[in-house]
C-alpha positions in Angstrom: -0.1 -0.2 -0.1 3.0 2.1 0.9 5.0 1.7 -2.5 1.3 2.3 -4.2 1.3 5.9 -2.8 4.7 6.5 -3.6 4.4 5.2 -6.9 1.1 8.0 -7.3 3.0 10.6 -6.0 5.6 10.5 -8.5 3.7 9.8 -11.1 1.7 13.1 -10.0 5.1 14.9 -9.5 6.1 13.8 -13.2 2.8 15.0 -14.6 3.0 18.3 -13.2 6.6 18.9 -14.4 5.5 18.0 -17.8 2.4 20.5 -17.6 5.2 23.3 -16.5 7.4 22.3 -19.3 4.8 22.6 -21.5 3.3 25.9 -20.2 7.0 27.1 -20.2 7.4 27.0 -23.9 4.1 27.7 -25.1 3.9 30.8 -27.4 1.7 33.4 -27.3 1.7 36.4 -30.6 0.2 39.6 -29.6 0.9 42.9 -31.8 1.9 46.0 -30.2 2.0 49.5 -30.9 3.8 51.8 -28.5 3.7 55.7 -29.8 6.5 57.9 -27.7 5.9 61.5 -27.4 8.5 64.4 -29.0 10.5 66.8 -26.8 10.8 70.0 -29.8 10.5 74.2 -29.6 11.4 76.8 -31.6 11.9 80.5 -31.7 8.9 82.4 -33.3 10.1 83.6 -36.4 7.6 86.4 -36.3 8.2 87.2 -32.7 12.0 88.0 -32.6 12.5 91.8 -32.1 15.5 94.0 -31.2 15.2 97.8 -29.9 18.2 98.8 -32.6 17.5 97.2 -35.6 19.7 97.6 -38.6 16.7 97.6 -41.1 13.0 98.2 -41.1 10.5 95.7 -42.3 11.3 96.9 -46.2 14.9 96.1 -45.4 16.0 99.7 -45.5 19.2 100.6 -43.3 17.9 102.8 -40.4 19.8 103.7 -37.0 17.1 104.5 -34.1 18.1 106.4 -30.7 19.5 104.1 -27.6 16.9 104.0 -25.4 17.7 101.2 -23.1 17.9 101.2 -19.3 21.5 100.7 -18.1 22.2 98.3 -15.0 22.1 100.4 -11.8 25.5 99.8 -11.2 26.9 101.9 -14.5 27.0 105.0 -15.0 24.5 106.0 -17.9 25.9 106.9 -20.8 24.3 108.8 -23.9 25.6 109.0 -27.0 26.1 112.5 -28.8 22.7 113.2 -30.9 23.1 111.7 -34.1 26.0 109.3 -33.6 23.7 106.0 -32.5 25.5 104.2 -35.3 25.4 101.0 -33.9 22.7 98.5 -34.2 21.8 95.2 -34.1 20.6 92.4 -36.4 19.1 88.8 -35.7 18.9 85.6 -37.9 16.7 82.6 -36.3 18.3 79.2 -38.0 16.8 75.9 -38.1 20.7 73.9 -37.6 18.8 70.4 -37.6 16.1 70.7 -40.5 13.4 69.9 -38.6 11.2 72.9 -40.0 12.0 74.8 -36.1 14.5 77.8 -35.6 16.7 76.6 -32.6 18.9 78.9 -33.0 19.6 82.5 -33.2 21.9 84.3 -34.5 23.1 87.9 -32.9 25.3 90.5 -34.5 26.4 93.9 -33.0 27.5 96.6 -35.7 29.6 99.7 -35.4 29.6 99.0 -31.1 31.2 101.7 -28.7 31.4 101.4 -25.1 28.0 101.6 -23.2 26.4 100.8 -26.4 22.9 98.9 -25.1 20.2 97.1 -27.2 17.8 94.6 -25.9 16.4 91.5 -27.6 13.3 90.5 -27.3 11.6 86.8 -28.5 8.9 84.1 -27.8 9.5 80.2 -27.4 7.1 77.9 -28.1 6.3 74.1 -27.6 5.9 72.6 -30.8 6.2 69.2 -29.5 3.8 66.5 -27.8 5.3 66.3 -24.6 4.9 69.3 -21.7 8.4 71.1 -21.2 10.3 73.3 -19.5 12.8 76.0 -20.2 15.7 74.7 -18.5 18.7 77.0 -19.6 19.7 79.5 -22.3 22.9 78.7 -23.4 25.3 81.8 -25.4 27.8 79.9 -28.2 30.8 82.2 -28.7 32.8 82.0 -32.2 35.5 79.9 -30.6 33.4 77.3 -29.4 33.0 78.6 -25.7 29.1 77.9 -24.0 28.3 80.0 -21.6 24.9 79.2 -20.0 21.6 81.2 -17.9 19.6 79.0 -14.9 17.2 79.8 -12.9 19.6 78.8 -10.5 22.0 81.9 -10.5 19.1 84.9 -10.2 21.1 87.5 -9.4 23.5 86.7 -12.4 20.6 86.9 -14.5 18.6 89.7 -13.2 21.0 92.0 -11.8 24.5 91.1 -12.1 24.8 90.2 -15.4 27.4 87.8 -17.3 30.4 88.9 -18.7 31.4 87.7 -22.0 34.6 87.6 -24.1 33.6 87.4 -27.2 36.9 87.8 -28.8 39.1 85.6 -26.5 41.3 88.3 -25.5 41.1 87.7 -21.7 39.1 91.2 -21.6 34.9 91.0 -21.2 33.5 92.7 -24.3 30.1 92.7 -23.2 27.6 92.1 -20.0 24.4 90.1 -20.9 21.5 90.4 -18.7 18.4 88.1 -18.5 14.5 88.2 -18.3 12.8 85.4 -16.7 10.5 82.5 -17.5 13.1 79.6 -16.7 11.2 76.5 -15.7 7.9 77.8 -16.7 6.3 74.8 -17.6 4.5 74.9 -21.7 1.9 72.6 -23.3 1.9 71.9 -26.7 1.4 75.0 -28.6 2.2 76.9 -25.5 4.3 80.0 -25.2 6.8 82.2 -23.4 8.2 85.7 -23.6 11.7 86.2 -22.7 14.2 89.1 -23.1 17.9 89.8 -22.9 20.0 92.9 -22.6 24.0 93.2 -24.0 25.5 96.2 -22.9 28.9 96.7 -24.8 31.9 97.4 -22.2 35.5 99.8 -22.5 37.4 96.7 -23.0 35.4 95.5 -26.0 37.7 95.7 -29.8 37.7 98.8 -31.8 36.5 98.6 -35.0 35.4 94.9 -34.9 31.4 93.7 -34.9 30.4 91.4 -32.3 29.1 88.0 -32.8 27.2 85.3 -30.9 24.5 82.7 -30.7 21.7 81.7 -28.3 20.0 78.8 -28.0 17.8 76.8 -25.6 18.2 73.6 -23.3 14.6 72.6 -22.4 13.4 69.1 -20.6 10.1 67.4 -20.1 8.1 68.9 -17.3 8.5 66.3 -14.6 12.7 66.1 -15.1 13.1 70.0 -14.3 13.4 69.8 -10.3 16.4 66.6 -11.2 18.6 68.9 -13.9 18.0 71.4 -11.5 19.5 69.4 -8.7 16.5 68.4 -6.9 15.7 64.9 -5.8 
């Protein structure tokens, strides 16, 4: 009787293993489609302005009076009447050929010490994922990058960032930024950003000043992480 019980138990164990073996190798075919979101943004071409343009809407050369406010730490220097020959040219560029302007070329011509200009533009979320503007990247001709984030609000709003545009060891301009870092933009939403540029005494004479600006943005739920949060 005992031997029959052992034999029955062994049979059941083998049967169970056989069933598990069969199930383990049973195949299941399914069709799955996963659509990922797109993180993308642009400088809106019809919303890029400077207070001191080189041409009007018809392409005619013009000069405008320099009406920008200077930082509180600087002595206000007004160019003599009729001598405001400097101007600023802006050109949006689509560097990756995706149909969105992702870079802004800035050229300052005939600048002189304490020449100031303001640049305003609008950023639009052209992707499918809500995003937040992480930082602004300023790129010089020699490849050097400077960044602005909301982690340095005093630098952005008050003190400004000094830029050595010709790599001679002396700052040529000071740049001050407006806000909207960290603002969440849903698909199609826009945010206005502005900057001020002031030419310093140490800028080279007789040279045109050039640099580019671009944006780094992240999806909305990663912003705290890139900013150093948990």
